[in-house]
DSSP file (Angstrom, degrees, kcal/mol; ACC not computed):
  #  RESIDUE AA STRUCTURE BP1 BP2  ACC     N-H-->O    O-->H-N    N-H-->O    O-->H-N    TCO  KAPPA ALPHA  PHI   PSI    X-CA   Y-CA   Z-CA
    1    1 A M              0   0    0      0, 0.0     2,-0.1     0, 0.0    72,-0.0   0.000 360.0 360.0 360.0 129.6  166.4  152.6  -84.1
    2    2 A A        -     0   0    0      1,-0.1    72,-0.1     2,-0.0    73,-0.1  -0.367 360.0-116.2 -73.5 157.9  163.0  153.3  -82.7
    3    3 A T     >  -     0   0    0     71,-0.1     4,-2.0     1,-0.1     5,-0.2  -0.390  23.9-106.8 -89.2 169.1  160.9  156.2  -84.2
    4    4 A V  H  > S+     0   0    0      1,-0.2     4,-2.7     2,-0.2     5,-0.2   0.903 122.6  52.8 -60.7 -41.9  159.8  159.4  -82.5
    5    5 A E  H  > S+     0   0    0      1,-0.2     4,-2.6     2,-0.2    -1,-0.2   0.890 107.4  50.8 -62.8 -39.5  156.2  157.9  -82.4
    6    6 A E  H  > S+     0   0    0      2,-0.2     4,-2.0     1,-0.2    -1,-0.2   0.876 111.7  47.9 -65.5 -37.4  157.4  154.7  -80.8
    7    7 A C  H  X S+     0   0    0     -4,-2.0     4,-2.3     2,-0.2    -2,-0.2   0.917 112.2  49.1 -68.8 -43.2  159.2  156.8  -78.1
    8    8 A R  H  X S+     0   0    0     -4,-2.7     4,-2.0     1,-0.2    -2,-0.2   0.922 112.2  48.5 -60.7 -44.6  156.2  158.9  -77.5
    9    9 A A  H  X S+     0   0    0     -4,-2.6     4,-2.3     2,-0.2    -1,-0.2   0.872 109.3  53.4 -63.3 -38.3  154.0  155.8  -77.2
   10   10 A A  H  X S+     0   0    0     -4,-2.0     4,-2.2     2,-0.2    -1,-0.2   0.916 108.6  49.1 -62.2 -44.2  156.5  154.3  -74.8
   11   11 A L  H  X S+     0   0    0     -4,-2.3     4,-2.3     1,-0.2    -1,-0.2   0.871 109.3  52.5 -65.2 -37.1  156.3  157.3  -72.6
   12   12 A Q  H  X S+     0   0    0     -4,-2.0     4,-2.1     2,-0.2    -1,-0.2   0.924 109.3  49.5 -63.0 -43.6  152.5  157.2  -72.7
   13   13 A R  H  X S+     0   0    0     -4,-2.3     4,-2.5     1,-0.2    -2,-0.2   0.892 110.1  51.0 -62.1 -39.1  152.7  153.5  -71.6
   14   14 A L  H  X S+     0   0    0     -4,-2.2     4,-2.8     2,-0.2     5,-0.2   0.905 107.5  53.1 -64.7 -40.5  155.0  154.5  -68.7
   15   15 A A  H  X S+     0   0    0     -4,-2.3     4,-2.3     2,-0.2    40,-0.4   0.918 110.2  48.1 -60.3 -43.4  152.6  157.3  -67.7
   16   16 A V  H  X S+     0   0    0     -4,-2.1     4,-2.1     2,-0.2    -2,-0.2   0.939 112.3  48.7 -63.0 -46.7  149.7  154.7  -67.5
   17   17 A R  H  X S+     0   0    0     -4,-2.5     4,-1.9     1,-0.2    -2,-0.2   0.911 111.9  48.1 -61.4 -43.8  151.9  152.3  -65.5
   18   18 A L  H  X S+     0   0    0     -4,-2.8     4,-1.9     1,-0.2    -1,-0.2   0.899 109.5  54.5 -63.5 -38.7  152.9  155.0  -63.0
   19   19 A G  H  X S+     0   0    0     -4,-2.3     4,-0.9    -5,-0.2    -1,-0.2   0.894 107.6  49.4 -60.1 -40.1  149.3  156.0  -62.7
   20   20 A E  H  < S+     0   0    0     -4,-2.1     4,-0.4     1,-0.2     3,-0.3   0.886 115.2  43.5 -65.6 -39.0  148.4  152.5  -61.8
   21   21 A N  H  X S+     0   0    0     -4,-1.9     4,-1.5     1,-0.2     3,-0.4   0.715 100.3  72.7 -78.1 -21.1  151.1  152.3  -59.2
   22   22 A A  H  X S+     0   0    0     -4,-1.9     4,-2.6    31,-0.2    -1,-0.2   0.835  84.9  64.9 -66.7 -33.5  150.4  155.8  -57.8
   23   23 A A  H  < S+     0   0    0     -4,-0.9     4,-0.4    -3,-0.3    -1,-0.2   0.910 108.6  40.0 -56.4 -43.2  147.2  154.7  -56.1
   24   24 A A  H  4 S+     0   0    0     -4,-0.4    -1,-0.2    -3,-0.4    -2,-0.2   0.831 123.6  39.3 -72.7 -32.8  149.1  152.5  -53.8
   25   25 A A  H >X S+     0   0    0     -4,-1.5     4,-1.7     1,-0.2     3,-1.3   0.608  89.2  92.0 -94.5 -13.1  152.0  154.9  -53.3
   26   26 A R  T 3< S+     0   0    0     -4,-2.6     3,-0.2     1,-0.3    -1,-0.2   0.857  86.2  49.8 -54.8 -42.3  150.1  158.2  -53.1
   27   27 A E  T 34 S+     0   0    0     -4,-0.4    -1,-0.3     1,-0.2    -2,-0.1   0.779 116.1  43.8 -68.0 -24.0  149.7  158.2  -49.4
   28   28 A K  T <4 S+     0   0    0     -3,-1.3     2,-0.5    -4,-0.2    -1,-0.2   0.681 108.5  63.6 -91.4 -20.8  153.4  157.5  -49.0
   29   29 A L     <  -     0   0    0     -4,-1.7     2,-0.7    -3,-0.2    -1,-0.1  -0.911  47.2-173.1-120.2 128.8  154.7  160.0  -51.6
   30   30 A D        +     0   0    0     -2,-0.5     2,-0.5    -3,-0.0    -3,-0.1  -0.869  37.7 156.8-106.6  91.4  154.6  163.7  -51.8
   31   31 A F        +     0   0    0     -2,-0.7    21,-1.3    -5,-0.1    22,-0.8  -0.919  13.9 152.4-134.7 105.0  156.1  163.9  -55.2
   32   32 A D  E     +A   51   0A   0     -2,-0.5     2,-0.3    19,-0.2    19,-0.2  -0.911  23.0 146.6-134.3 104.0  155.6  166.8  -57.6
   33   33 A R  E     -A   50   0A   0     17,-2.3    17,-3.6    -2,-0.4     2,-0.2  -0.980  45.9-120.4-140.5 148.1  158.4  167.3  -60.1
   34   34 A S  E     -A   49   0A   0     -2,-0.3    34,-1.7    15,-0.2    33,-0.7  -0.623  36.8-165.7 -80.3 149.6  158.9  168.5  -63.6
   35   35 A L  E     -Ab  48  68A   0     13,-2.3    13,-2.3    -2,-0.2     2,-0.3  -0.979  13.8-168.6-140.8 153.2  160.5  165.9  -65.8
   36   36 A A  E     -Ab  47  69A   0     32,-2.2    34,-2.6    -2,-0.3     2,-0.5  -0.990   7.2-158.4-139.7 146.7  162.2  165.7  -69.2
   37   37 A C  E     -Ab  46  70A   0      9,-2.8     9,-2.2    -2,-0.3     2,-0.5  -0.985   9.0-163.7-127.6 118.8  163.2  162.8  -71.4
   38   38 A R  E     -Ab  45  71A   0     32,-3.3    34,-2.4    -2,-0.5     2,-0.8  -0.899   6.2-157.2-105.4 128.0  165.9  163.4  -74.1
   39   39 A V  E >>> -Ab  44  72A   0      5,-2.9     5,-1.6    -2,-0.5     4,-1.0  -0.896   9.2-166.2-107.3 105.4  166.3  160.8  -76.9
   40   40 A T  T 345S+     0   0    0     32,-1.8     3,-0.3    -2,-0.8    33,-0.2   0.858  79.2  48.6 -68.3 -41.4  169.8  161.3  -78.1
   41   41 A D  T 345S+     0   0    0     31,-0.2    -1,-0.2     1,-0.2    32,-0.1   0.706 118.9  39.9 -76.9 -17.3  169.8  159.4  -81.4
   42   42 A L  T <45S-     0   0    0     -3,-0.5    -1,-0.2     2,-0.2    -2,-0.2   0.510 101.6-132.5-102.5  -9.5  166.6  161.1  -82.6
   43   43 A D  T  <5 +     0   0    0     -4,-1.0     2,-0.3    -3,-0.3    -3,-0.2   0.905  65.1 121.7  53.6  46.8  167.6  164.5  -81.3
   44   44 A V  E   < -A   39   0A   0     -5,-1.6    -5,-2.9    17,-0.1     2,-0.3  -0.868  42.8-162.1-129.8 166.1  164.1  164.9  -79.7
   45   45 A A  E     -A   38   0A   0     -2,-0.3    16,-2.9    -7,-0.2     2,-0.3  -0.980   4.9-160.6-146.6 158.0  162.8  165.5  -76.2
   46   46 A F  E     -AC  37  60A   0     -9,-2.2    -9,-2.8    -2,-0.3     2,-0.3  -0.946  11.9-173.7-133.2 152.9  159.6  165.2  -74.2
   47   47 A H  E     +AC  36  59A   0     12,-2.5    12,-2.6    -2,-0.3     2,-0.3  -0.984  13.5 141.8-147.8 161.0  158.6  166.9  -71.0
   48   48 A G  E     -A   35   0A   0    -13,-2.3   -13,-2.3    -2,-0.3     2,-0.4  -0.896  44.0 -82.5-169.6-164.0  155.8  166.8  -68.5
   49   49 A Q  E     -AC  34  56A   0      7,-2.7     7,-3.2    -2,-0.3     2,-0.7  -0.988  20.8-147.4-127.9 133.6  154.9  166.9  -64.8
   50   50 A L  E     +AC  33  55A   0    -17,-3.6   -17,-2.3    -2,-0.4     2,-0.4  -0.895  29.9 169.9 -98.8 112.8  155.0  164.1  -62.3
   51   51 A Q  E >   -AC  32  54A   0      3,-3.2     3,-2.1    -2,-0.7   -19,-0.2  -0.986  65.1 -14.5-131.1 125.2  152.2  164.8  -59.8
   52   52 A G  T 3  S-     0   0    0    -21,-1.3   -20,-0.1    -2,-0.4    -1,-0.1   0.799 129.3 -52.5  56.9  29.7  151.0  162.4  -57.1
   53   53 A G  T 3  S+     0   0    0    -22,-0.8     2,-0.4     1,-0.3    -1,-0.3   0.508 118.9 106.3  85.3   5.0  152.9  159.6  -58.9
   54   54 A Q  E <   -C   51   0A   0     -3,-2.1    -3,-3.2   -32,-0.1     2,-0.5  -0.928  67.4-128.3-120.7 144.4  151.3  160.3  -62.2
   55   55 A I  E     +C   50   0A   0     -2,-0.4     2,-0.3   -40,-0.4    -5,-0.2  -0.767  34.8 175.4 -85.4 126.2  152.7  161.9  -65.4
   56   56 A S  E     +C   49   0A   0     -7,-3.2    -7,-2.7    -2,-0.5    -2,-0.0  -0.932  53.8  22.6-129.9 156.9  150.6  164.7  -66.7
   57   57 A G  E    S-     0   0A   0     -2,-0.3     2,-0.4     1,-0.2    -1,-0.1   0.788  71.0-179.2  64.8  30.8  151.0  167.2  -69.6
   58   58 A L  E     +     0   0A   0     -3,-0.1     2,-0.3   -10,-0.1   -10,-0.2  -0.492  16.1 153.7 -67.8 122.3  153.4  165.0  -71.5
   59   59 A T  E     -C   47   0A   0    -12,-2.6   -12,-2.5    -2,-0.4     2,-0.1  -0.913  45.8 -82.6-145.9 167.2  154.3  166.9  -74.6
   60   60 A D  E    S+C   46   0A   0     -2,-0.3   -14,-0.3   -14,-0.2     2,-0.1  -0.363  81.8  55.7 -71.6 153.3  157.1  167.3  -77.2
   61   61 A G  S    S-     0   0    0    -16,-2.9   -24,-0.2   -24,-0.1     2,-0.2  -0.110  79.6 -80.7 107.3 158.9  160.1  169.6  -76.4
   62   62 A D        -     0   0    0    -17,-0.1   -15,-0.2   -26,-0.1   -17,-0.1  -0.501  20.5-156.7 -90.6 158.4  162.7  169.9  -73.8
   63   63 A D    >   -     0   0    0    -17,-0.2     3,-2.3    -2,-0.2   -15,-0.1  -0.817   5.6-171.6-132.4  94.5  162.5  171.5  -70.3
   64   64 A P  T 3  S+     0   0    0      0, 0.0    -1,-0.1     0, 0.0   -28,-0.1   0.689  86.1  56.0 -63.9 -15.6  166.1  172.4  -69.3
   65   65 A R  T 3  S+     0   0    0    -30,-0.1   -31,-0.2    -3,-0.1   -29,-0.0   0.339  77.7 134.3 -95.5   7.2  164.8  173.3  -65.8
   66   66 A A    <   -     0   0    0     -3,-2.3   -31,-0.2     1,-0.1     3,-0.1  -0.245  53.1-144.9 -57.1 141.3  163.2  169.9  -65.2
   67   67 A K  S    S+     0   0    0    -33,-0.7     2,-0.5     1,-0.2    34,-0.4   0.761  89.8  42.0 -81.3 -25.7  164.0  168.4  -61.8
   68   68 A I  E    S-b   35   0A   0    -34,-1.7   -32,-2.2    32,-0.1     2,-0.4  -0.989  73.5-177.0-123.6 125.5  164.2  164.8  -63.2
   69   69 A K  E     -bD  36  99A   0     30,-2.0    30,-3.1    -2,-0.5     2,-0.5  -0.984   8.5-168.6-128.7 128.2  166.0  164.3  -66.5
   70   70 A L  E     -bD  37  98A   0    -34,-2.6   -32,-3.3    -2,-0.4     2,-0.5  -0.957   3.9-172.3-111.7 130.0  166.3  161.0  -68.4
   71   71 A T  E     +bD  38  97A   0     26,-2.8    26,-2.6    -2,-0.5     2,-0.3  -0.990  24.0 135.4-124.0 126.2  168.7  160.7  -71.4
   72   72 A A  E     -b   39   0A   0    -34,-2.4   -32,-1.8    -2,-0.5   -31,-0.2  -0.976  52.9 -95.4-157.8 165.1  168.6  157.6  -73.5
   73   73 A T     >  -     0   0    0     22,-0.4     4,-2.4    -2,-0.3     5,-0.2  -0.436  45.2-107.1 -79.3 166.6  168.7  156.3  -77.0
   74   74 A S  H  > S+     0   0    0      1,-0.2     4,-2.2     2,-0.2     5,-0.2   0.910 119.5  49.1 -63.5 -43.0  165.4  155.5  -78.6
   75   75 A D  H  > S+     0   0    0      1,-0.2     4,-2.3     2,-0.2    -1,-0.2   0.895 112.0  48.6 -65.4 -39.5  165.9  151.8  -78.5
   76   76 A D  H  > S+     0   0    0      2,-0.2     4,-2.5     1,-0.2    -2,-0.2   0.893 110.0  52.0 -68.1 -38.8  166.9  151.9  -74.8
   77   77 A L  H  X S+     0   0    0     -4,-2.4     4,-2.2     2,-0.2     5,-0.2   0.945 112.3  44.8 -61.7 -47.8  163.9  154.0  -73.9
   78   78 A V  H  X S+     0   0    0     -4,-2.2     4,-2.3     1,-0.2     6,-0.2   0.917 114.2  50.0 -62.6 -43.7  161.5  151.6  -75.5
   79   79 A A  H  <>S+     0   0    0     -4,-2.3     5,-2.4    -5,-0.2     6,-1.3   0.867 109.5  51.7 -64.8 -36.3  163.3  148.6  -73.9
   80   80 A L  H ><5S+     0   0    0     -4,-2.5     3,-1.2     4,-0.2    -2,-0.2   0.954 112.7  44.0 -62.1 -50.3  163.1  150.3  -70.5
   81   81 A V  H 3<5S+     0   0    0     -4,-2.2    -2,-0.2     1,-0.3    -1,-0.2   0.862 112.9  52.2 -66.2 -36.2  159.4  150.9  -70.7
   82   82 A N  T 3<5S-     0   0    0     -4,-2.3    -1,-0.3    -5,-0.2    -2,-0.2   0.529 114.6-116.3 -79.4  -3.5  158.7  147.5  -72.1
   83   83 A G  T < 5S+     0   0    0     -3,-1.2    -3,-0.2    -4,-0.4    -2,-0.1   0.647  86.2 115.4  78.6  15.8  160.7  145.9  -69.2
   84   84 A E  S   <S+     0   0    0     -5,-2.4     2,-0.4    -6,-0.2    -4,-0.2   0.562  72.3  49.7 -90.8 -10.5  163.3  144.4  -71.5
   85   85 A L  S    S-     0   0    0     -6,-1.3     2,-0.3    -5,-0.2    -2,-0.2  -0.992  84.6-127.9-133.2 123.9  166.1  146.6  -69.9
   86   86 A N     >  -     0   0    0     -2,-0.4     4,-2.7     1,-0.1     5,-0.2  -0.559  13.2-143.8 -72.2 128.3  166.7  146.9  -66.2
   87   87 A V  H  > S+     0   0    0     -2,-0.3     4,-2.6     1,-0.2     5,-0.2   0.931  97.6  46.9 -59.2 -50.6  166.8  150.5  -65.1
   88   88 A M  H  > S+     0   0    0      1,-0.2     4,-2.8     2,-0.2     5,-0.2   0.914 114.6  46.0 -61.9 -44.4  169.5  150.0  -62.5
   89   89 A Q  H  > S+     0   0    0      1,-0.2     4,-1.8     2,-0.2     6,-0.3   0.914 113.9  48.7 -65.9 -41.6  171.8  148.0  -64.8
   90   90 A A  H  X>S+     0   0    0     -4,-2.7     5,-1.8     2,-0.2     6,-1.5   0.898 114.6  46.7 -62.8 -40.2  171.3  150.5  -67.7
   91   91 A W  H ><5S+     0   0    0     -4,-2.6     3,-0.8    -5,-0.2    -2,-0.2   0.934 113.8  45.5 -67.7 -48.3  172.1  153.4  -65.4
   92   92 A T  H 3<5S+     0   0    0     -4,-2.8    -1,-0.2     1,-0.2    -2,-0.2   0.786 113.3  50.5 -71.4 -25.4  175.1  151.9  -63.7
   93   93 A S  H 3<5S-     0   0    0     -4,-1.8    -1,-0.2    -5,-0.2    -2,-0.2   0.555 115.2-115.4 -87.0  -7.2  176.5  150.8  -67.1
   94   94 A G  T <<5S+     0   0    0     -3,-0.8    -3,-0.2    -4,-0.5    -4,-0.1   0.550  80.9 122.9  87.5   7.6  176.0  154.2  -68.6
   95   95 A R  S   <S+     0   0    0     -5,-1.8   -22,-0.4    -6,-0.3     2,-0.3   0.836  81.9  23.5 -69.6 -31.4  173.4  153.2  -71.2
   96   96 A I  S    S-     0   0    0     -6,-1.5     2,-0.4    -9,-0.1    -2,-0.2  -0.919  74.0-143.8-127.0 158.1  171.0  155.8  -69.7
   97   97 A K  E     -D   71   0A   0    -26,-2.6   -26,-2.8    -2,-0.3     2,-0.5  -0.985  10.5-170.1-122.0 133.3  171.6  158.9  -67.7
   98   98 A I  E     -D   70   0A   0     -2,-0.4     2,-0.7   -28,-0.2   -28,-0.2  -0.979   2.7-167.3-123.6 118.7  169.3  160.0  -64.9
   99   99 A D  E     +D   69   0A   0    -30,-3.1   -30,-2.0    -2,-0.5     2,-0.3  -0.897  39.3 114.2-108.7 105.4  169.8  163.5  -63.5
  100  100 A A        -     0   0    0     -2,-0.7   -32,-0.1   -32,-0.2    -2,-0.1  -0.981  67.2 -84.1-162.4 160.7  167.9  163.9  -60.3
  101  101 A G     >  -     0   0    0    -34,-0.4     4,-2.3    -2,-0.3     5,-0.2  -0.330  42.7-112.2 -68.8 156.1  168.3  164.3  -56.6
  102  102 A V  H  > S+     0   0    0      1,-0.2     4,-2.0     2,-0.2     5,-0.2   0.904 117.9  48.3 -58.5 -44.6  169.0  161.3  -54.5
  103  103 A F  H  > S+     0   0    0      1,-0.2     4,-2.2     2,-0.2    -1,-0.2   0.868 110.1  52.5 -66.8 -35.7  165.6  161.6  -52.7
  104  104 A D  H  > S+     0   0    0      2,-0.2     4,-2.7     1,-0.2    -1,-0.2   0.897 107.9  51.9 -65.6 -39.8  163.8  162.0  -56.0
  105  105 A L  H  X S+     0   0    0     -4,-2.3     4,-2.2     2,-0.2    -2,-0.2   0.907 109.4  49.7 -61.8 -42.1  165.5  158.8  -57.3
  106  106 A L  H  X S+     0   0    0     -4,-2.0     4,-1.2     2,-0.2    -2,-0.2   0.912 113.1  46.2 -64.9 -42.6  164.3  156.9  -54.2
  107  107 A K  H  X S+     0   0    0     -4,-2.2     4,-1.0     1,-0.2     3,-0.3   0.908 111.8  50.8 -65.6 -41.8  160.8  158.2  -54.6
  108  108 A L  H >X S+     0   0    0     -4,-2.7     4,-1.3     1,-0.2     3,-0.6   0.875 104.5  57.8 -63.8 -36.7  160.7  157.4  -58.3
  109  109 A R  H 3< S+     0   0    0     -4,-2.2    -1,-0.2     1,-0.2    -2,-0.2   0.853 100.4  57.8 -63.5 -33.0  161.9  153.9  -57.6
  110  110 A K  H 3< S+     0   0    0     -4,-1.2    -1,-0.2    -3,-0.3    -2,-0.2   0.823 106.3  49.8 -65.4 -29.7  158.9  153.3  -55.4
  111  111 A L  H <<        0   0    0     -4,-1.0    -1,-0.2    -3,-0.6    -2,-0.2   0.771 360.0 360.0 -78.1 -27.7  156.6  154.1  -58.3
  112  112 A L     <        0   0    0     -4,-1.3    -1,-0.2    -3,-0.1    -2,-0.2   0.467 360.0 360.0 -84.7 360.0  158.3  151.8  -60.7
């Protein structure tokens, strides 16, 4: 089981990667959404804002009103960010849960 610090670091790495991809996608995406990540086995959550393809304000705690919600175990979260777990396969098999609108999912996929 990954630690809270490893999960926080994984989300920071994801923020950096999205930021790098955002420059190319910014002209194509008008994407400003609140997001939350719930780590089930550690009973912790993180939240922030996705603006222009970049994650900002990433901090501890849940945001029940978030427009995009990811729920995963700590190991699956770290594996997703590290590219060791395919997002679509994990989602369709039920290993992770993504609660978002269809159009938000399509836009998010362009950033990843």
